[in-house]
C-alpha positions in Angstrom: 6.6 -18.5 82.5 8.9 -15.7 83.5 11.5 -17.1 81.2 9.0 -17.0 78.3 8.1 -13.4 79.0 11.7 -12.4 79.3 12.6 -14.1 75.9 9.7 -12.5 74.1 10.7 -9.0 75.5 14.2 -9.4 74.2 12.8 -10.6 70.8 10.6 -7.5 70.5 13.4 -5.2 71.4 15.6 -6.8 68.8 12.9 -6.6 66.1 12.1 -3.0 66.8 15.7 -2.1 66.5 15.9 -3.4 62.9 15.0 -0.4 60.9 14.4 -0.1 57.1 17.5 1.9 56.6 19.6 -0.9 58.0 18.4 -3.1 55.2 19.0 -0.6 52.4 21.8 -1.2 50.0 23.9 1.6 48.5 23.3 1.8 44.8 26.2 0.9 42.5 26.8 2.6 39.2 25.1 5.5 37.5 21.3 5.7 37.0 20.0 4.7 33.5 19.0 7.7 31.5 15.3 8.0 30.6 14.7 8.6 26.9 11.0 8.1 26.8 8.1 10.6 26.4 8.1 13.6 28.7 4.6 15.0 27.9 1.1 13.7 28.3 -1.2 13.2 25.3 -3.0 16.4 26.1 0.2 18.4 26.4 1.4 17.0 23.0 -1.9 18.0 21.4 -1.8 21.5 22.9 1.7 22.0 21.6 0.9 20.7 18.1 -0.2 22.5 15.0 -3.5 20.6 14.6 -5.6 23.7 14.6 -8.9 22.2 13.5 -8.7 19.2 15.7 -7.9 21.4 18.8 -10.8 23.7 17.9 -13.2 20.8 17.9 -11.7 19.5 21.1 -12.3 22.8 22.8 -15.8 23.4 21.5 -17.0 20.0 22.7 -15.2 20.4 26.0 -13.3 17.2 25.5 -11.2 17.5 28.6 -14.4 17.0 30.7 -15.4 14.0 28.5 -12.0 12.4 29.1 -12.4 13.0 32.8 -16.0 11.8 33.0 -15.0 8.5 31.3 -12.1 8.0 33.7 -9.6 7.7 31.0 -6.1 7.6 32.4 -4.5 6.4 29.1 -6.0 6.6 25.6 -5.2 6.9 21.9 -6.0 9.9 19.6 -6.5 9.5 15.9 -5.7 13.1 14.7 -6.5 14.1 11.1 -4.1 16.9 9.9 -5.7 20.2 9.0 -5.3 19.4 5.4 -7.4 16.2 5.9 -10.1 18.2 7.6 -10.2 20.8 4.9 -10.3 18.2 2.2 -13.4 16.7 3.8 -15.0 20.2 4.0 -14.4 20.8 7.7 -12.7 24.1 7.9 -12.0 26.2 11.0 -14.8 28.5 10.0 -17.2 25.6 9.6 -16.2 24.3 13.1 -17.3 27.6 14.6 -20.8 27.2 13.2 -21.3 23.5 13.4 -23.7 22.1 16.1 -21.8 20.7 19.1 -23.7 17.4 18.6 -22.2 17.0 15.1 -18.7 17.8 16.4 -19.2 15.3 19.3 -19.9 12.5 16.8 -16.9 13.5 14.7 -14.4 13.8 17.5 -15.6 10.8 19.6 -15.1 8.5 16.6 -11.4 9.7 16.5 -10.7 9.0 20.2 -10.1 5.5 21.4 -10.5 4.5 25.1 -7.3 2.4 25.3 -3.7 3.0 24.6 -1.9 1.5 21.7 1.6 2.8 21.3 3.6 2.8 18.1 5.9 0.1 19.5 2.9 -2.1 20.4 1.5 -1.5 16.9 4.6 -3.0 15.4 4.1 -6.2 17.3 0.6 -6.8 16.0 -0.4 -9.5 13.6 -3.5 -8.2 11.9 -5.7 -5.7 13.5 -6.4 -4.7 17.1 -10.0 -4.0 17.9 -10.3 -0.7 19.8 -13.4 0.9 21.1 -14.0 4.6 20.3 -15.9 7.0 22.5 -18.7 7.2 19.9 -21.9 5.3 20.9 -25.5 5.0 19.9 -28.5 3.9 22.0 -31.2 4.0 19.3 -30.4 0.9 17.3 -32.4 -2.3 17.7 -32.0 -3.8 21.2 -29.5 -1.2 22.2 -30.1 1.5 24.8 -28.3 4.5 26.4 -27.4 2.2 29.2 -26.2 -0.6 26.9 -25.2 1.2 23.8 -23.8 0.2 20.4 -20.1 1.0 20.3 -18.2 2.1 17.2 -14.9 0.3 16.9 -11.6 1.2 15.2 -9.4 -1.6 14.0 -5.7 -0.6 14.0 -2.9 -2.6 12.5 0.4 -2.3 10.6 1.0 -3.6 7.0 4.0 -2.8 4.8 5.1 -0.1 7.2 1.8 1.7 7.0 -0.8 2.3 9.7 -4.0 0.4 8.7 -7.3 1.5 10.1 -10.4 -0.5 9.2 -8.4 -2.0 6.3 -7.3 1.3 4.9 -3.6 2.3 4.8 -2.3 5.6 6.1 1.3 6.9 6.5 2.6 6.0 10.0 3.2 9.2 11.9 3.1 9.0 15.7 3.5 11.3 18.7 4.2 9.4 21.9 3.0 10.6 25.2 3.4 9.4 28.8 -0.2 8.2 28.8 -1.1 7.6 25.2 -0.3 8.1 21.5 -1.3 10.4 18.8 -1.6 8.9 15.3 -1.5 11.6 12.6 -3.9 10.8 9.8 -3.9 12.0 6.2 -7.7 11.8 5.9 -10.8 12.1 8.1 -12.3 8.8 9.2 -15.9 8.2 8.3 -18.1 6.2 10.6 -20.3 3.6 9.0 -23.8 4.9 8.2 -25.4 1.8 6.8 -26.1 -1.8 7.7 -25.1 -4.6 5.3 -28.7 -5.1 4.3 -28.9 -1.5 3.1 -26.0 -2.0 0.8 -26.9 -5.4 -0.5 -30.6 -4.7 -1.2 -29.8 -1.5 -3.1 -27.1 -3.0 -5.2 -28.4 -5.0 -8.2 -25.2 -7.0 -8.3 -26.4 -8.9 -5.2 -30.0 -9.7 -6.2 -29.2 -13.4 -6.5 -27.7 -13.4 -3.0 -30.8 -11.6 -1.6 -33.0 -14.2 -3.3 -31.0 -17.1 -1.9 -31.3 -15.6 1.6 -35.1 -15.1 1.1 -35.6 -18.7 -0.1 -33.6 -20.2 2.7 -35.3 -18.1 5.4 -38.8 -19.0 4.1 -38.0 -22.7 4.3 -36.7 -22.4 7.8 -39.8 -20.3 8.8 -42.1 -22.8 7.2 -40.5 -25.8 8.9 -39.8 -24.6 12.4 -40.4 -20.9 12.6 -36.8 -19.7 13.3 -33.3 -19.7 11.9 -32.5 -17.5 8.9 -29.4 -15.4 8.0 -31.1 -12.3 6.6 -31.7 -10.8 10.0 -28.0 -10.8 10.7 -27.6 -8.3 7.9 -29.1 -5.6 10.1 -27.6 -4.2 13.3 -29.0 -5.7 16.4 -27.6 -6.2 19.9 -28.4 -9.9 19.7 -25.6 -10.4 17.2 -22.3 -8.5 17.1 -20.4 -7.4 14.0 -19.1 -10.2 11.7 -17.4 -10.7 8.3 -19.2 -11.5 5.1 -17.6 -12.7 1.9 -20.5 -11.7 -0.4 -20.9 -13.4 -3.8 -22.2 -11.3 -6.7 -24.7 -12.4 -9.4 -21.7 -13.2 -11.6 -20.3 -15.4 -8.9 -23.6 -17.3 -8.6 -23.7 -17.7 -12.4 -20.2 -19.1 -12.5 -21.4 -21.7 -10.0 -24.3 -22.7 -12.3 -27.1 -20.6 -10.8 -28.5 -18.4 -13.5 -32.1 -17.9 -12.3 -34.0 -17.7 -9.1 -35.5 -21.1 -10.0 -32.0 -22.6 -10.0 -31.6 -21.4 -6.4 -35.0 -22.8 -5.4 -34.3 -26.2 -6.9 -30.9 -26.4 -5.1 -32.6 -25.3 -1.8 -35.2 -28.1 -2.2 -32.6 -30.8 -3.0 -33.2 -32.3 0.5 -35.5 -31.6 3.4 -34.2 -29.3 6.0 -35.1 -31.5 8.9 -35.2 -30.4 12.6 -32.8 -29.4 15.3 -31.4 -32.4 17.1 -28.5 -33.9 19.1 -26.0 -35.8 17.1 -24.3 -39.1 18.1 -21.6 -37.1 20.0 -24.2 -35.1 22.0 -23.8 -31.8 20.2 -26.9 -29.7 19.3 -27.1 -29.6 15.6 -29.1 -27.0 13.5 -29.8 -28.3 10.0 -29.5 -26.2 6.9 -31.0 -26.2 3.5 -28.8 -27.7 0.7 -28.5 -24.2 -0.7 -27.6 -22.5 2.6 -25.0 -25.1 3.5 -23.2 -24.2 0.3 -22.2 -20.8 1.4 -22.2 -21.0 5.2 -18.4 -20.4 5.2 -19.0 -17.1 3.4 -20.3 -15.7 6.6 -18.1 -17.7 9.0 -21.0 -20.1 9.8 -22.9 -17.3 11.6 -26.7 -17.6 11.2 -29.9 -16.9 13.1 -29.1 -20.0 15.2 -25.4 -19.2 15.7 -25.0 -15.4 16.2 -21.8 -13.5 16.8 -21.2 -13.0 20.5 -18.4 -10.6 20.1 -17.1 -8.5 17.1 -15.5 -10.7 14.4 -14.4 -8.3 11.7 -11.6 -9.4 9.5 -10.0 -6.7 7.3 -7.6 -7.1 4.4 -4.5 -6.8 6.5 -5.8 -9.6 8.8 -6.4 -11.8 5.7 -2.9 -11.1 4.4 -0.8 -11.1 7.6 -2.4 -13.7 9.8 -2.0 -17.3 8.5 -3.5 -18.6 11.8 -7.0 -17.5 10.6 -7.3 -20.8 8.7 -9.2 -23.2 11.0 -9.2 -20.6 13.8 -11.5 -21.5 16.6 -14.2 -18.9 16.9 -16.2 -20.7 19.6 -15.6 -23.9 21.4 -18.4 -26.4 21.4 -19.7 -28.3 24.4 -22.1 -31.2 25.1 -25.8 -30.4 24.6 -24.8 -27.2 22.9 -23.6 -26.5 19.3 -20.3 -28.0 18.2 -17.2 -25.9 17.8 -17.2 -23.1 15.2 -14.1 -22.5 13.1 -13.1 -20.2 10.2 -13.3 -22.7 7.4 -11.4 -20.5 5.0 -7.8 -20.2 3.7 -6.4 -16.9 2.5 -3.4 -16.2 0.3 -2.2 -13.1 -1.4 0.0 -12.0 -4.2 0.4 -9.0 -6.6 -3.0 -10.1 -8.0 -4.7 -9.5 -4.7 -6.2 -11.6 -1.9 -7.4 -15.1 -2.7 -9.8 -17.3 -0.6 -11.0 -20.9 -0.7 -12.6 -23.3 1.7 -10.3 -25.3 4.0 -9.5 -28.7 2.6 -11.4 -28.0 -0.6 -10.1 -29.2 -4.0 -11.7 -26.2 -5.7 -9.4 -23.4 -6.7 -9.2 -20.2 -4.7 -11.2 -17.2 -5.9 -10.1 -13.5 -5.8 -11.7 -10.8 -3.6 -12.9 -8.2 -6.1 -13.5 -5.5 -3.4 -12.4 -5.5 0.2 -13.0 -3.7 3.5 -16.5 -2.3 2.9 -17.4 -1.2 6.5 -20.9 -1.2 7.9 -22.4 -0.8 11.3 -22.8 -4.6 11.7 -19.6 -5.7 10.1 -17.4 -5.7 7.0 -18.0 -7.1 3.5 -15.5 -8.5 1.1 -16.9 -9.0 -2.4 -16.4 -12.2 -4.4 -17.1 -11.9 -8.1 -15.5 -14.9 -9.7 -17.0 -18.2 -8.4 -18.3 -19.5 -5.1 -16.4 -20.9 -2.2 -17.2 -24.5 -3.0 -16.5 -27.3 -0.4 
């Protein structure tokens, strides 16, 4: 026992004698020079000439907002003074505008995560970034669980792309964030898809097709339907809709509302059931099944659980979108959901067709129409036939 105590005492003395400095190694060579940013985002902004942006920042006390949100790193989208003036927002106007309006404007141009210029260059398509602008008064949202306005940033042909729109790429890099200098003021979406489609006579056939389908679902089993997804609701996040015009329907042989009705009644809709593989299947009308891929198979039964907005740069730059797995299926639940579309582009524009379809691709007539509940690309020359 005495021997054990003696041995342990010697060990402890030896251990305590080993100090950190004894293990240190003398550096070899010269230290590498640091060529990165030397100023914070706020210091860059303060030292810049963005007079109007800084005036708004000061009036809304943005420093306290940044602190309250606990933002250690963030991204600023900074319209130049000329961009503000072009939009009618002058320095004199800022001095008289209500703080609430300036809040909304500035919050939409501040993103709560950091995307550097170097990171931007590595992206394929767009990066979804949450702005500080929120709303709690939309259906099934609240101040505690608000609706967030997103900004989608990407790079295409050497230009900064925000929500599908190109801008010259001008960056100021800080130690905790990046400033992207913009040539125009970004406008938040003020409408839902339903507002645009209902008030545009070019989409009257589409609205009738949705109405007919929804009435059949309601009559048969009291649920389903696609129309409700066209309005902002917390139960379904933003999605992408390739919306066919009346001309597109006509090219597919649908000239009247009765043509739509006859197609919808081609077979009975049936009931929800489990298929032979144990997946939960929601049946569709013969009309609805024809353009499910136009809205990525989202419906009243299969709602978007996270934002799925695809902008023109995504369609052009990301070949992996074809057959992309949106949601994995599981037994006793719906089967897997995929993007059943293929996109190509040329000088003529972006073309789209259904995956594995013998039908020719059709062009997108208009792209990147941004709404609170998603983005619309317009198809005017034919349907996405299977």
